[in-house]
Backbone as a chain_set.jsonl record, in Angstrom:
{"seq": "MAVTEQNESRANDCIRALDESNLPGALKEDLRAVIRSAEEGTNGLTPEESLQCLKQGFFDLSRITVYNMIHEAKREPRSWKDVVVETRTQICILAAIVAAALILRPELANIARAFSGG", "coords": {"N": [[1.02, -1.332, 0.041], [0.768, 2.25, -1.194], [1.675, 5.347, 0.226], [-1.032, 7.607, 1.053], [-2.993, 9.955, -0.815], [-3.291, 12.011, 1.241], [-2.015, 12.265, 3.206], [0.344, 12.9, 2.133], [-0.133, 14.753, 0.745], [-0.226, 16.227, 3.542], [2.297, 15.835, 4.556], [3.776, 17.537, 2.701], [3.01, 19.367, 2.653], [3.138, 20.479, 5.601], [6.191, 20.591, 5.531], [6.375, 22.554, 3.746], [5.979, 24.653, 4.846], [7.806, 24.396, 7.197], [9.739, 25.257, 5.957], [9.517, 27.744, 5.305], [9.55, 28.851, 7.785], [11.258, 30.744, 10.168], [13.306, 29.135, 12.193], [16.104, 27.774, 12.554], [18.654, 26.089, 10.631], [19.556, 23.318, 11.174], [17.804, 22.247, 12.201], [15.368, 22.362, 10.955], [16.322, 20.617, 8.593], [16.527, 18.338, 10.296], [13.726, 17.718, 11.141], [12.596, 17.79, 8.889], [13.652, 15.252, 7.938], [11.693, 14.032, 10.365], [9.756, 14.226, 9.021], [9.176, 13.276, 6.731], [10.457, 10.262, 7.523], [7.953, 9.653, 9.421], [6.069, 9.591, 7.14], [6.875, 8.181, 5.325], [6.169, 5.666, 6.808], [3.517, 5.261, 6.228], [2.992, 3.58, 4.979], [1.941, 0.681, 4.985], [4.339, -1.129, 5.81], [5.54, -3.434, 6.704], [5.277, -5.726, 10.265], [7.31, -5.562, 11.509], [8.924, -3.223, 10.206], [6.738, -1.645, 11.134], [7.577, -1.488, 13.168], [10.396, -0.719, 14.378], [10.198, 1.378, 12.718], [8.15, 3.653, 14.212], [10.251, 3.271, 16.499], [11.95, 4.497, 15.877], [11.159, 7.724, 14.883], [10.772, 8.107, 17.338], [13.687, 8.159, 18.654], [14.069, 10.406, 17.105], [12.318, 12.687, 17.446], [13.151, 12.437, 20.361], [15.869, 13.488, 20.293], [15.49, 15.594, 18.658], [13.719, 17.684, 21.168], [15.277, 16.984, 22.984], [17.679, 18.885, 22.189], [15.935, 21.843, 21.071], [15.611, 22.181, 23.828], [17.949, 21.828, 24.822], [18.525, 24.473, 23.429], [16.157, 26.999, 24.382], [16.966, 27.057, 27.428], [19.164, 28.419, 26.97], [17.873, 31.016, 26.638], [16.59, 32.058, 28.958], [16.257, 31.192, 32.575], [14.224, 28.548, 33.379], [12.107, 26.57, 35.051], [10.84, 23.251, 36.224], [8.821, 22.496, 35.419], [8.06, 24.162, 33.345], [9.226, 23.396, 31.678], [8.278, 20.61, 31.194], [5.584, 21.919, 30.737], [5.533, 23.067, 27.924], [6.707, 21.06, 26.527], [4.69, 18.99, 26.587], [2.329, 18.944, 24.764], [4.098, 17.734, 22.486], [4.986, 15.725, 23.879], [2.155, 14.025, 24.361], [1.583, 13.83, 21.397], [3.484, 11.472, 20.655], [2.846, 10.172, 22.551], [0.182, 9.642, 21.803], [0.74, 7.865, 18.48], [1.705, 5.976, 19.492], [-0.192, 4.411, 20.933], [-1.874, 4.318, 18.783], [-0.723, 3.166, 16.825], [-0.408, 0.648, 18.66], [-3.343, 0.323, 18.622], [-4.032, -0.324, 15.929], [-2.425, -2.051, 15.474], [-1.861, -4.45, 16.711], [-0.122, -7.005, 16.847], [2.115, -5.577, 17.101], [2.547, -5.243, 19.426], [3.764, -7.682, 20.777], [5.543, -8.191, 19.081], [7.091, -6.041, 20.277], [7.679, -6.777, 22.591], [8.949, -9.066, 22.543], [11.27, -7.942, 21.11], [11.758, -7.019, 23.717], [12.588, -8.753, 25.268], [10.707, -9.779, 26.879]], "CA": [[-0.154, 0.185, -0.399], [1.708, 3.018, -0.973], [1.433, 6.598, 1.36], [-2.362, 7.872, 0.902], [-2.495, 11.626, -1.505], [-3.65, 12.989, 2.048], [-0.811, 11.787, 3.991], [1.756, 13.221, 1.255], [-0.381, 15.837, 0.953], [-0.135, 17.103, 4.792], [4.159, 15.869, 4.76], [4.835, 18.414, 1.598], [2.667, 21.009, 3.391], [3.976, 20.46, 6.659], [7.811, 20.284, 5.169], [6.404, 23.8, 3.022], [5.553, 25.918, 6.134], [9.029, 24.576, 7.642], [10.767, 26.002, 5.371], [9.191, 29.57, 5.286], [9.78, 29.949, 9.256], [12.318, 31.513, 10.692], [13.683, 28.138, 12.458], [17.504, 27.59, 12.458], [18.801, 25.392, 9.066], [19.396, 22.005, 11.164], [16.414, 21.654, 13.087], [14.652, 22.494, 9.811], [16.74, 19.422, 8.404], [16.092, 17.521, 11.362], [12.241, 17.751, 11.177], [12.35, 17.678, 7.636], [13.333, 13.833, 8.153], [10.677, 12.907, 11.051], [8.206, 14.265, 9.04], [8.937, 12.327, 5.894], [9.851, 8.949, 8.25], [6.548, 9.402, 9.894], [4.757, 9.182, 5.911], [7.171, 6.632, 5.069], [5.563, 4.369, 8.037], [1.888, 4.769, 7.318], [2.618, 3.05, 3.757], [2.023, -0.835, 4.868], [5.262, -1.913, 6.27], [5.327, -5.094, 7.716], [4.804, -5.403, 11.676], [8.805, -5.586, 11.944], [9.417, -2.782, 9.829], [6.93, -0.689, 11.196], [7.79, -0.778, 14.661], [11.193, 0.043, 13.605], [10.192, 3.074, 12.572], [8.199, 4.124, 15.515], [11.111, 3.69, 17.251], [13.665, 5.518, 15.113], [10.865, 8.062, 14.791], [10.921, 8.479, 18.84], [14.672, 8.754, 18.593], [14.265, 11.776, 16.324], [11.567, 13.521, 18.481], [13.152, 12.903, 21.796], [17.001, 14.14, 19.975], [15.408, 16.949, 18.218], [13.522, 17.968, 21.644], [16.662, 17.781, 23.622], [18.485, 20.228, 21.331], [15.302, 22.387, 21.571], [15.544, 22.261, 25.568], [18.438, 22.709, 25.332], [18.097, 26.605, 22.838], [15.64, 26.912, 24.779], [17.526, 26.685, 28.141], [20.16, 30.019, 26.895], [17.253, 32.054, 27.15], [16.059, 32.525, 30.338], [16.361, 30.022, 33.773], [12.774, 27.853, 33.609], [11.931, 25.177, 35.949], [11.559, 22.043, 34.737], [7.131, 22.218, 35.521], [7.773, 24.865, 32.683], [9.576, 22.305, 30.332], [6.957, 20.019, 31.415], [4.383, 22.249, 30.348], [6.41, 23.341, 26.907], [7.136, 20.029, 25.633], [3.418, 18.513, 26.475], [2.412, 18.205, 23.187], [4.891, 16.394, 21.255], [4.491, 14.392, 24.826], [0.854, 13.872, 23.932], [1.418, 13.224, 20.452], [3.787, 10.911, 20.66], [1.637, 8.721, 22.97], [-1.401, 9.183, 20.831], [1.05, 8.148, 18.016], [1.63, 5.056, 19.83], [-1.204, 4.069, 21.072], [-3.016, 4.36, 17.475], [0.466, 1.767, 16.669], [-0.909, -0.138, 18.939], [-4.579, -0.369, 18.782], [-4.315, -0.915, 14.785], [-2.228, -3.001, 14.341], [-1.937, -5.287, 18.109], [0.825, -7.583, 17.008], [3.249, -4.416, 17.416], [2.968, -5.357, 20.903], [3.898, -8.904, 20.463], [7.434, -7.623, 18.255], [7.938, -5.132, 20.902], [7.795, -7.754, 23.304], [10.077, -10.639, 21.877], [12.597, -6.974, 21.272], [12.135, -6.144, 25.094], [13.478, -9.961, 25.782], [9.85, -10.525, 27.738]], "C": [[0.846, 1.351, 0.009], [0.654, 4.556, 0.115], [-0.095, 6.678, -0.086], [-1.994, 9.674, 0.462], [-2.471, 12.222, 0.03], [-2.934, 12.763, 2.753], [0.369, 12.53, 3.469], [1.435, 14.909, 0.9], [0.101, 16.651, 2.317], [1.416, 16.66, 5.246], [4.027, 17.207, 3.864], [3.612, 19.788, 2.244], [3.657, 21.668, 4.87], [5.231, 21.162, 6.246], [7.793, 22.321, 4.333], [6.24, 24.829, 4.401], [6.742, 25.389, 6.686], [10.023, 25.11, 7.21], [10.838, 27.077, 4.507], [9.282, 29.959, 6.177], [11.249, 30.005, 9.244], [13.589, 29.909, 12.057], [15.174, 27.741, 11.588], [17.709, 25.773, 11.585], [18.956, 24.128, 9.852], [18.75, 21.401, 11.945], [15.237, 21.362, 12.173], [14.948, 20.619, 9.269], [16.146, 18.562, 9.191], [14.191, 16.413, 11.103], [11.713, 17.604, 9.545], [12.531, 15.816, 7.609], [12.612, 13.235, 9.085], [9.803, 12.483, 10.283], [8.016, 13.232, 6.979], [9.272, 10.571, 6.598], [8.631, 8.61, 8.673], [6.053, 9.242, 8.636], [5.289, 8.262, 5.684], [6.205, 5.72, 5.686], [4.0, 4.532, 7.803], [2.229, 4.199, 5.634], [2.535, 1.432, 3.815], [3.335, -1.708, 4.929], [5.163, -3.37, 7.291], [5.217, -4.861, 9.116], [6.854, -4.861, 12.339], [9.383, -4.415, 11.775], [8.564, -1.214, 10.094], [6.903, 0.226, 12.566], [9.203, -0.138, 14.526], [11.125, 1.635, 13.256], [9.59, 4.122, 13.392], [9.043, 4.474, 16.298], [12.503, 4.422, 17.037], [12.7, 7.013, 15.005], [10.663, 8.884, 16.734], [12.236, 8.785, 19.543], [14.711, 10.169, 18.16], [13.951, 12.78, 17.555], [12.306, 13.94, 19.736], [14.759, 13.699, 21.383], [16.284, 15.776, 20.132], [14.73, 17.811, 19.749], [14.465, 18.404, 22.744], [17.173, 19.51, 22.949], [17.279, 21.528, 22.096], [14.808, 23.032, 22.939], [17.068, 22.461, 25.788], [18.93, 24.578, 24.667], [17.805, 27.04, 23.885], [15.981, 28.132, 26.642], [18.31, 28.193, 28.454], [19.296, 30.902, 27.203], [17.168, 33.12, 28.238], [16.021, 31.315, 31.376], [14.581, 29.694, 33.625], [12.946, 26.738, 34.509], [11.962, 23.879, 34.978], [9.956, 21.418, 35.027], [7.692, 22.993, 33.938], [8.212, 24.413, 31.381], [8.57, 21.374, 30.041], [5.687, 20.718, 30.264], [4.442, 22.73, 28.725], [6.517, 21.928, 26.701], [5.051, 18.912, 25.814], [3.032, 17.705, 25.32], [3.413, 17.195, 22.551], [5.413, 15.594, 22.326], [3.215, 13.863, 24.174], [0.898, 13.411, 22.291], [2.317, 11.833, 20.414], [3.233, 9.525, 21.29], [0.28, 8.45, 22.321], [-0.262, 8.056, 19.229], [1.59, 6.123, 18.191], [1.003, 4.274, 20.001], [-2.228, 3.725, 19.805], [-1.827, 2.748, 16.822], [-0.065, 0.663, 16.997], [-2.52, -0.751, 19.131], [-4.854, -0.965, 16.816], [-3.301, -2.089, 14.46], [-0.874, -4.064, 16.17], [-0.564, -6.205, 17.915], [2.293, -7.171, 17.118], [3.336, -5.006, 18.719], [4.003, -6.659, 21.507], [6.013, -8.969, 20.104], [7.871, -7.005, 19.395], [8.398, -6.295, 22.172], [8.573, -8.792, 23.392], [11.676, -9.438, 21.796], [12.758, -6.929, 22.566], [13.372, -7.208, 25.626], [12.025, -10.413, 26.965], [8.863, -11.363, 27.375]], "O": [[1.502, 1.467, 1.044], [-0.516, 4.635, 0.491], [-0.242, 6.249, -1.231], [-1.195, 10.433, 1.011], [-1.549, 13.025, 0.175], [-3.358, 13.5, 3.643], [1.314, 12.793, 4.212], [2.192, 15.875, 0.808], [0.776, 17.67, 2.17], [1.795, 17.133, 6.317], [4.251, 18.178, 4.586], [3.718, 21.003, 2.076], [4.385, 22.635, 5.098], [5.354, 22.335, 6.601], [8.74, 23.107, 4.342], [6.722, 25.961, 4.352], [7.254, 26.49, 6.886], [11.04, 25.426, 7.828], [11.563, 27.391, 3.564], [9.225, 31.185, 6.271], [12.112, 29.481, 8.539], [14.661, 30.279, 12.537], [15.302, 27.496, 10.388], [17.144, 24.711, 11.846], [18.329, 23.318, 9.169], [18.945, 20.268, 12.386], [14.367, 20.512, 12.363], [14.179, 19.674, 9.446], [15.157, 17.977, 8.749], [13.785, 15.256, 10.989], [10.564, 17.341, 9.19], [11.559, 15.14, 7.271], [12.597, 12.005, 9.034], [9.183, 11.42, 10.266], [7.04, 12.795, 6.37], [8.49, 9.675, 6.28], [8.146, 7.504, 8.437], [5.164, 8.409, 8.814], [4.625, 7.226, 5.707], [5.463, 5.042, 4.974], [3.19, 4.175, 8.659], [1.311, 4.629, 4.936], [2.983, 0.81, 2.852], [3.47, -2.755, 4.296], [4.729, -3.89, 8.319], [5.034, -3.67, 9.368], [7.307, -4.127, 13.218], [10.22, -4.06, 12.606], [8.975, -0.11, 9.734], [6.614, 1.355, 12.962], [9.19, 1.092, 14.566], [11.802, 2.636, 13.492], [10.09, 5.243, 13.473], [9.022, 5.564, 16.869], [13.525, 4.734, 17.65], [13.546, 7.908, 15.035], [10.458, 10.063, 17.022], [12.284, 9.4, 20.609], [15.328, 11.024, 18.796], [14.704, 13.396, 18.308], [12.32, 15.072, 20.22], [14.998, 14.617, 22.168], [16.357, 16.662, 20.985], [15.225, 18.937, 19.707], [14.578, 19.503, 23.288], [17.009, 20.697, 23.233], [17.472, 22.056, 23.191], [14.012, 23.946, 23.158], [17.483, 23.126, 26.738], [19.454, 25.512, 25.274], [18.684, 27.515, 24.604], [15.558, 29.245, 26.956], [18.259, 28.894, 29.465], [19.662, 31.732, 28.035], [17.462, 34.306, 28.389], [15.669, 30.275, 30.821], [13.777, 30.614, 33.772], [13.989, 26.089, 34.59], [12.493, 23.525, 33.925], [9.728, 20.212, 34.931], [7.746, 22.072, 33.123], [7.81, 24.807, 30.286], [8.036, 21.257, 28.938], [5.115, 20.174, 29.32], [3.334, 22.782, 28.191], [5.365, 21.898, 27.136], [4.557, 18.288, 24.875], [3.207, 16.539, 24.969], [3.265, 16.012, 22.245], [6.25, 14.749, 22.01], [3.467, 13.096, 23.246], [0.102, 12.517, 22.008], [1.601, 10.906, 20.037], [3.171, 8.374, 20.858], [-0.444, 7.454, 22.305], [-1.067, 7.162, 18.97], [1.752, 5.301, 17.288], [1.237, 3.207, 19.432], [-3.201, 2.977, 19.901], [-2.22, 1.624, 16.512], [-0.29, -0.252, 16.204], [-2.857, -1.842, 19.591], [-5.685, -1.817, 16.501], [-3.33, -2.85, 13.493], [0.333, -4.142, 16.397], [0.179, -6.16, 18.895], [3.301, -7.875, 17.196], [4.487, -5.273, 19.064], [4.793, -6.573, 22.448], [7.049, -9.444, 20.569], [9.027, -7.275, 19.721], [9.579, -6.455, 22.478], [8.795, -9.355, 24.464], [12.793, -9.764, 22.196], [13.937, -6.789, 22.891], [14.474, -6.95, 26.11], [12.239, -11.273, 27.819], [8.199, -11.944, 28.233]]}, "num_chains": 1, "name": "protein.A"}
C-alpha cells in the first residue's frame, strides 16, 4: 500500500511551512527527516518495519526535543515544570502515535515484547 494522497499532501504542506519558517537550518533538516520518516511509516510496512519506524521516530523526536530544550535554556532560566508544560504537546503526540499503532496493529505489542526480552 502506498502513502495516501492525504498523508503526502499533509507532509508536503508541513515541509513547505517548515521551509518558510525562521527555524535554524539544522533543526529544519531534522524536522524534515522526521516528517518524511513518519510519512513513509504509513505505507503498509511489515510489523517489524513499522516498529522500527516508530522507534526511529521516537529517537528523532527525543533528540529534537533535547536540542530544543538546550536552545531554550540559553534564553532564560526555567523550572522543570515549565519544560513539562512546553513539551506536553510533543509528549501527547508521541503517546497518541504509539497508542494508535498498538490499536491498529496489536501484533506490534508482541514484537515489542520479543525485542525487550519479555
